[in-house]
N, C-alpha and C positions, 0 to 999 in steps of 0.2 A: 504494500500500500504506500501511496505517496505521503509526504509529510503533511500533517494537518495544518491548515492556514488559520492564523488567529484573526478574528474579525474586529470591527471597530468597538464592539461592546465587551471585549474580553475583560473579565473581572466584574462586570455589572451583575448585580443580583436584584431582580426587579419583581415587585408584585404588580399584577395587571388585573384590575377589577373589570367586571363585565367581560371576563376573559373567554367565555364560551360563545359570545356573539361574534359577528363577522369581523368587525374592526379589532376587537380584542384578540381574537384567534389569529388574525393576520399579523397583528403586532407581536404576539408571542412567537409566531413562526419566524418573523423577521429578526427578532432579538436572538433567537437560537442560532439562526444562520450567521449572525454576526458574533457568535461565541458568548452571548450573554445568557445567564441562567434566569429562569422565570418561574414564578409561582402564580398560577392562574386561579382566579376565584370568580364565582358567580353565585347566584342565589339557589340554583338548581343543582343538587349534588350529582345527579345523573349526567347533566350536561357538562359538569366539570370533569367527571371521569372520562367522558367521550373526548373532550378537548385534550386532556393529558395524553390519552392513548394516541390520538391523531398527531400529536407533536413529538412523539417518541423518536421517529426516524430522524428529524432535524437535530434533536438532542444528541442522539448517538453519533451522527455525522460530525457534529461540532465539538463533542466532548463536554458540552455544557449540561446543566441539570434542568429538568422540567418536573414540576410537582404542582399540586393543586389542592384546594379545599373549598367547601361551600361556606358562604357567609352572606348575611343580609347587611348591606352597607348602612342601613338605617338603624342598626342595633349597636350601641357603643360597646357592649360586652362582647358581641361576636366579632366586631372589628378589632378590638384589642387582642383577643385570642388569636385571630387570624394573623395579624402582623407579627406577633411573637412566634407563632408556629412557623410562619414563612421564614423568618430570620433564622430560626433554629434549623430548619430544613436546608436552607441555602448556605448557611454559614455566614450570615450577616444580611444586611439589607442596605442598598445604596441607591435605589430608584423605585419610584411609585408612579404608575400610570393610572390615574383616576378616569376610568372609561365607562363605568356603569351608568346607565341612563334610562329614563322612562319618559314617555309622552302619551298624552291623550289629546287627540285633535277635537276641538270644540270651539264654538263661538264663545266669546267672553261671558255673555249672559247665561250661557248654558252649562258652564263648568260646575260640577258638583264639588262639595267640600272634600269628598274622598279623592276625586281626581286631582284637585289642587294639592292636597297633602301628599299624594303619591309622587307627583312631579317634583315638588320642592324638597321632599324628604330624600328622594334618591339623588336628584341632580345637584342639590346644594348641601343639604345636611350630610349626605353620604361623602361628598368631597371633603367637608370639614372634618368629619369623624375619622376618615381614613388618613388624612394628612396629619391630624393630631396624633394618631397612634403611630404613624410611620416616622415622623420627623425625629423623635429622640433616637430611634433605632438607626436612622440614616446618619445622624451625627455620631453615634457610637461607632459606626463603620468608617468614619473618616470623612463623611460628607457625600453629596451626590445631588440628585435632582428629583423634583416632583413635576409631572406634566399632566394636565387635565384636559378632557375633551369638552370643549365648548361647542359652538355651532354658528353658522352664518345667521341663524335666527337670533343669536345673542348680540348681533351687530347691526341688524336692521329689522324692520317690522315685517311679520308674515301673518296673513289672516289665519284664523283657526289655530294659532300657536301663541297666544298672548302669554299664557302662564309658562309654557316651555321656553319662549324667548326670554322672559324675565329670569328664569332659572339659569339659562346659559349666559346671560349678561352678568349674573351674579358670579358665575364661575370665573369670568375674566377679571372682575373686580377683586374677588377673593385671591386669585393667583397673583395679581399685582401687589396686593397688600402682603401676602406671604413672601413674595420675592424680596421685599424690603425687610420684613421681620426675621426671616430665616437666613438671610445673607450673613456672612459670606460662605458658610458651610454648605448651604443647600440652594441650588438654583430652582426657580419655579416659573413655569411657562404654561401656556395653553395653546391648544390646536383647534381650529375651526374647520371641520370637514365641509365639503360642498355637497352636491347632490350625488350620493354614492350609489352606483349602479347595483341592481339586484337585491341588495340587502339593507340599504340605509333607510332611515326614517323618511327622508324625502321621497325615496323610491316608492315607499308604501302609499304615499299620498297620490302618486300618479294613478293609482287604481281608480280613484274617485274623479279624475280629470280627463282620462283618455276617452276617445270615442269607442263605441262598442265594436267597431270594425278594426280598431288598432290593436296591435300587440303591445305589451309593456315596452319591449325593445324599440318598437317604432315610435311610440310616444316619447320615450326617453331621448332618442336620437333627435327627434324634431325639437324637443324642448331645448336640448343642448345647442343646436344650430341657431336657435332664435335668441336664447338668453345667456349663454355662456360664451365669453370671449374666445376661449380656446376651442370651442365647438365640440366638446366632449364631456361626458360625465366622469366622475372619479370612481375609483375602485377602492376596496378595503386596503389593498396593498399600497395605494398612493398615500393613504392616511398613515399607515404603519411606517412608511418611510420618514414621515415627519417626526414621529415619536422616536425612531432610531436616531435621527439627526440631533434632536434636542436633548436626548439622553447621553449622546456620545461626547467625547472630548473635543470634537469639532465645534461644539456649541458652548465651550467652557466660559466664554465671555458674554453669553446670552442669558438674561434673566428678566422676568417681567414682560416678556414678549408674547404677542399673539400671532401665531403662524396660520395664515389662511391657505387652505388647500382646497380651492374651489374653482379652479380654472379661470379666475378673474371676476367671478360674480360680485365679490366684494373686494375693494382695493383700498387698504388703509394700513 
């Protein structure tokens, strides 16, 4: 066998929340390919087990570690136990990807209190709790980074997404405040995915907007041609590449930043 090549994330030991979803799974796979070890977590134990099993080939090829465990990011006790367990399993913790998310599409006047609580508890409280629990462990490991998933909806208004947009704007504000408070040991940034093909939240809204005669792919391509400057939708792998960059040493001078990965839909 040839000599194993070390990737950009050699030595990184990361927890990825929402790790069984499309973006979380793509991010875990990208980290492993770059020689970073990952602990994937999600609320569904079965989905976590499937994710870990699917990532095993990348882990074996890179010599990195993949492990996982279920937790509800809304629960302080579960989050604390998760972070301690991940650090023990990986031999430390120096990166956190806050990717767990929830959304309910509705007009503002029609949101139920349960819907509001779900969105804010997962998207905002979950980021706070996970960051609270991870930050001391990251410092104990010598420093590192926290990167959270925001959204284009957190930077501009979208109909049927008022509460979701508010939650994702909060992620940006929270990340910037943490970037100041946790410096210099911990860098904190956020990523704003665009319209992610096949699996993203925006993709699911296309079902309500396409003509009966159109396939999802046809509608998505037409949407991209009209509204996306780069004329294409994004993939989960595109978003994962942003997480890899912001976690890597290449981004060592970047903190408090918002990385748009949306083909130019939002430019700021």
